[in-house]
C-alpha positions in Angstrom: -33.4 54.0 32.0 -29.7 52.8 31.7 -29.2 55.0 28.7 -30.7 58.0 30.5 -28.6 57.5 33.7 -25.4 57.0 31.6 -26.2 60.1 29.5 -26.8 62.3 32.5 -23.6 61.0 34.2 -21.5 61.6 31.0 -22.9 65.0 30.3 -22.6 66.1 33.9 -18.9 65.1 34.0 -17.9 66.9 30.7 -20.0 70.0 31.3 -18.9 70.3 34.9 -15.2 70.2 33.8 -15.9 72.6 31.0 -17.6 75.2 33.3 -15.0 74.6 36.0 -12.4 75.7 33.5 -14.2 79.1 33.1 -14.7 79.2 36.9 -11.1 78.5 37.7 -9.7 81.4 35.6 -12.5 83.7 36.6 -11.6 83.2 40.3 -7.9 83.4 39.5 -8.3 86.8 38.1 -10.7 88.1 40.7 -14.0 88.0 38.7 -17.0 87.4 40.8 -19.0 84.3 40.1 -22.7 84.3 41.1 -23.9 81.0 39.6 -22.3 77.7 38.6 -25.1 75.7 36.9 -25.2 72.1 35.6 -28.2 72.1 33.3 -30.8 74.8 32.4 -34.2 75.7 33.6 -35.7 75.2 37.1 -33.2 74.5 39.8 -33.5 71.0 41.4 -31.1 71.5 44.2 -28.0 73.5 45.1 -25.9 75.3 47.7 -24.1 78.6 48.3 -20.3 78.5 49.0 -18.4 81.0 51.1 -17.6 83.2 48.1 -21.3 83.7 47.3 -21.4 81.4 44.3 -24.6 79.4 43.9 -23.7 75.8 42.8 -26.8 74.2 41.4 -28.2 71.3 39.3 -31.1 72.2 37.0 -34.0 70.4 35.3 -32.7 70.2 31.7 -29.3 68.4 31.7 -28.1 69.5 28.3 -25.3 71.9 29.2 -24.4 74.4 31.9 -23.1 77.9 32.5 -21.1 80.1 34.8 -22.6 83.5 35.5 -20.3 86.3 36.4 -21.0 89.2 38.8 -22.8 92.0 36.9 -22.9 89.8 33.8 -24.7 90.9 30.7 -24.0 91.1 27.0 -21.8 94.2 26.7 -21.7 95.3 23.1 -20.0 98.7 23.1 -17.7 100.9 25.1 -20.6 103.2 26.1 -22.6 100.3 27.6 -19.5 99.3 29.6 -19.3 102.8 31.0 -23.0 102.6 32.1 -22.3 99.3 33.8 -19.3 100.8 35.7 -21.4 103.6 37.0 -23.7 101.2 38.8 -20.9 99.8 41.0 -18.5 101.1 43.6 -14.7 100.8 43.2 -14.5 97.5 45.1 -17.3 95.9 43.1 -15.8 97.1 39.8 -12.8 95.0 40.5 -15.1 91.9 40.4 -16.5 92.7 36.9 -15.5 90.7 33.9 -15.4 93.7 31.6 -12.8 95.5 33.8 -10.2 92.7 33.2 -7.4 93.0 30.7 -8.0 91.4 27.3 -5.6 88.5 27.9 -7.4 87.6 31.2 -10.9 87.7 29.6 -9.5 85.5 26.8 -8.1 83.0 29.3 -11.4 82.9 31.2 -13.3 82.1 28.0 -10.7 79.6 26.7 -10.6 78.0 30.2 -13.6 75.7 29.4 -12.2 74.0 26.3 -8.7 73.8 27.9 -10.3 72.0 30.9 -12.0 69.5 28.5 -8.7 68.7 26.8 -7.0 68.3 30.2 -9.7 65.9 31.3 -9.0 63.8 28.2 -5.3 63.8 28.9 -5.8 62.6 32.5 -8.2 59.8 31.4 -6.0 58.5 28.6 -2.9 58.8 30.7 -4.4 56.7 33.5 -5.6 54.1 31.0 -2.1 53.9 29.4 -0.4 53.7 32.8 -2.6 51.2 34.6 -4.3 49.2 31.8 -1.8 49.6 29.0 -1.5 50.7 25.4 -1.4 48.3 22.4 1.7 48.4 20.2 1.1 45.2 18.2 2.4 45.6 14.6 -0.3 45.3 11.9 0.7 42.3 9.9 -1.5 41.4 6.9 -2.6 37.8 7.1 -4.9 37.6 4.1 -5.7 39.7 1.0 -9.1 39.2 -0.5 -9.3 38.4 -4.2 -10.3 41.4 -6.4 -10.2 43.7 -3.4 -8.8 47.2 -3.6 -5.7 46.0 -1.7 -5.0 43.1 -4.1 -5.5 45.3 -7.2 -2.7 47.7 -6.1 -0.3 45.0 -5.1 -0.5 44.6 -1.3 0.5 41.1 -0.3 0.2 38.7 2.6 2.8 39.3 5.4 3.2 43.0 4.6 3.3 45.0 7.7 1.4 48.3 7.6 3.6 51.2 8.6 1.4 54.2 8.0 -2.0 55.3 6.6 -2.6 58.8 5.2 0.6 59.9 6.9 -0.5 58.6 10.3 2.0 56.1 11.8 0.4 52.8 12.6 1.6 51.9 16.1 -1.1 49.3 16.8 -3.1 46.7 15.0 -6.2 48.5 16.4 -5.4 51.7 14.5 -5.7 50.3 10.9 -9.5 50.3 10.6 -9.7 53.7 12.5 -7.3 55.4 10.1 -9.0 54.1 7.0 -12.5 55.0 8.2 -11.5 58.5 9.4 -10.0 59.4 6.0 -11.8 62.1 4.2 -10.1 61.6 0.9 -11.4 59.4 -2.0 -8.2 57.5 -1.9 -6.3 56.1 1.0 -2.4 56.2 1.1 -0.9 53.1 2.7 2.8 52.4 3.4 3.8 48.8 4.1 7.1 47.1 5.1 8.1 44.2 2.9 11.5 42.5 3.2 12.8 45.6 5.1 11.7 47.9 2.3 8.9 50.5 2.6 6.5 50.5 -0.3 3.7 53.0 -0.9 0.2 52.3 -2.3 -2.9 54.4 -3.1 -6.3 52.9 -3.4 -10.0 53.7 -3.3 -11.7 51.7 -0.5 -15.0 49.9 -1.0 -17.9 51.2 1.1 -20.3 48.8 2.8 -23.3 49.3 5.1 -22.7 47.4 8.3 -22.8 47.8 12.1 -20.2 48.9 14.6 -19.2 47.0 17.8 -22.2 48.5 19.6 -24.7 47.4 16.9 -25.3 50.8 15.4 -25.6 51.1 11.6 -22.6 52.7 9.9 -21.0 53.0 6.6 -17.6 51.3 6.7 -14.6 51.7 4.3 -12.8 48.4 3.6 -9.8 47.6 1.4 -10.0 43.8 1.6 -7.4 42.7 4.1 -7.3 40.7 7.3 -4.9 41.8 10.0 -3.2 39.6 12.5 -0.6 40.2 15.2 3.0 39.3 14.3 3.8 35.8 15.6 0.2 35.8 17.0 1.3 37.8 20.0 -0.2 41.0 21.2 2.1 43.7 22.6 0.3 45.6 25.3 2.5 47.8 27.5 1.9 49.8 30.6 3.5 53.2 30.1 5.3 55.6 32.4 3.7 59.0 33.1 5.7 61.0 30.5 5.0 58.4 27.7 1.4 58.2 28.8 0.9 62.0 28.6 2.7 62.1 25.2 0.4 59.5 23.7 -2.6 61.1 25.3 -1.7 64.4 23.6 -1.2 62.5 20.3 -4.7 61.1 20.6 -6.2 64.5 21.2 -4.3 65.9 18.2 -5.5 63.0 16.0 -9.2 63.5 17.0 -8.8 67.3 16.5 -7.1 66.9 13.1 -9.7 64.3 12.0 -12.6 66.4 13.1 -11.3 69.5 11.3 -10.8 67.5 8.1 -14.4 66.1 8.4 -15.8 69.6 8.9 -13.9 70.8 5.8 -15.2 67.9 3.8 -18.8 68.9 4.8 -18.2 72.4 3.4 -16.9 70.8 0.2 -20.0 68.6 0.0 -18.0 65.4 0.4 -18.6 64.5 4.1 -21.0 61.8 5.3 -23.6 63.9 7.1 -25.3 60.7 8.4 -22.5 60.4 10.9 -23.5 63.6 12.7 -25.3 63.0 15.9 -26.8 65.0 18.8 -27.9 64.4 22.4 -30.0 61.4 21.5 -27.1 59.6 19.8 -24.8 60.5 22.7 -27.4 59.1 25.1 -27.6 55.9 23.1 -23.9 55.4 22.8 -23.3 56.2 26.5 -25.8 53.6 27.5 -24.2 51.0 25.2 -20.7 51.5 26.3 -21.7 51.4 30.0 -22.7 47.8 29.4 -19.1 47.1 28.3 -17.8 48.3 31.7 -16.2 51.3 33.3 -13.1 51.4 31.0 -15.3 51.8 27.9 -17.5 54.4 29.5 -14.6 56.5 30.8 -12.9 56.3 27.4 -16.1 57.7 25.8 -16.1 60.5 28.4 -12.6 61.4 27.2 -13.7 61.5 23.5 -16.8 63.5 24.2 -14.8 65.9 26.3 -12.4 66.5 23.4 -15.4 67.1 21.1 -17.0 69.5 23.4 -13.8 71.5 23.9 -13.1 71.5 20.2 -16.6 72.5 19.1 -16.6 75.3 21.6 -13.5 76.8 20.0 -15.2 77.1 16.6 -15.4 80.9 15.8 -19.2 80.9 16.0 -20.9 83.6 18.2 -22.6 82.1 21.3 -19.7 79.6 21.6 -16.4 80.3 23.4 -14.7 80.6 20.1 -17.0 83.3 19.0 -16.1 85.4 22.0 -12.4 84.8 21.3 -13.0 85.9 17.8 -14.5 89.2 19.1 -11.5 89.7 21.4 -9.2 89.2 18.4 -11.1 92.0 16.6 -10.9 94.1 19.8 -7.1 93.6 19.9 -6.7 94.6 16.3 -9.1 97.6 16.3 -8.2 98.8 19.8 -11.9 98.7 20.8 -14.9 96.3 20.9 -16.9 95.8 17.7 -20.0 98.0 17.3 -23.2 96.8 18.9 -25.0 96.3 15.5 -22.0 94.3 14.2 -21.9 92.0 17.2 -25.7 91.5 17.1 -25.5 90.5 13.4 -22.8 87.9 14.3 -25.0 86.6 17.1 -28.0 86.1 14.8 -25.8 84.2 12.4 -24.4 82.1 15.2 -27.9 81.4 16.6 -29.1 80.3 13.1 -26.1 78.0 12.6 -26.5 76.3 16.0 -30.2 75.9 15.7 -29.8 74.4 12.2 -27.2 72.0 13.4 -29.3 71.0 16.4 -32.3 70.3 14.2 -30.2 68.4 11.7 -28.5 66.2 14.3 -31.8 65.5 16.1 -33.3 64.4 12.7 -30.3 62.1 12.2 -30.7 60.7 15.7 -34.4 60.0 15.2 -33.7 58.4 11.8 -31.1 56.2 13.5 -33.8 55.1 16.0 -36.1 54.2 13.1 -38.6 57.1 13.7 -38.2 58.2 10.1 
């Protein structure tokens, strides 16, 4: 029950923010909004606002949508003309299809943008009121015959960067090593005021994360300790907090794109892919660690939702933006048959991903 409540709360937050991004830009540019739904299927409860929008919560809490006035899939210019004939001059102004291309693009991109903004706000508040760790990563011990020892890394070296990512905190070392998609990891250390570069292939072990979930972990055989055994946690000002929040979003985005690319190359670890069941499990686990852990997870899930929706796959926001790009280049929308073909491909890809991630989730729970 804890997992279910945590999952519904997490999904409600990130989906509401995503859909509100669409809603905000739609209202800004005069598009009528008839429905704002959290979840799918039968409506559980809701209300109508003064603008005629029905705000509602539905039975299946796995997403949401914003429905525009006169909304339907408009594939061609001729279909758009048929739609326009059904409405008077005032109602035509509320139709999505009558808006300029840049406004339609912003309305569609508004969802992902809102997800990124939510993450910036969450991270910024954490950095301002809780603090951010800036403890240098000093190597206290190097294991015998480990990858680190074999390349020449020594005790008291301070790690400066990993795969081009500057190490600003002792907490980032394991994260940078384990998010690397290359066979070898590049590490720069500071030794006697000199920077020295190393390349090594980490060992891989089967272990469990801090929540008790089974994972494959990359290790190079070092033990990290804070310099002078003192942790350096600082509360940041608003500008610095926003700066580091944007950096965090960029790192997650960059790492995700590299992981997706590695999947296409056949090198990515597909066992790390998860769906709603895994999200529900993690949300329940982090809730037990307190509000800070839960709200941090909300930020990371929000980034993921925003980023995935920008993928150029039909049925996702990125797919619509892809169509608008073609419309800008060609000077007209793509033909109905072409768009329908893209939608079939998009539906196949999304269903395949859903089935695969669900299988991974069930395997993680020991069903298979």
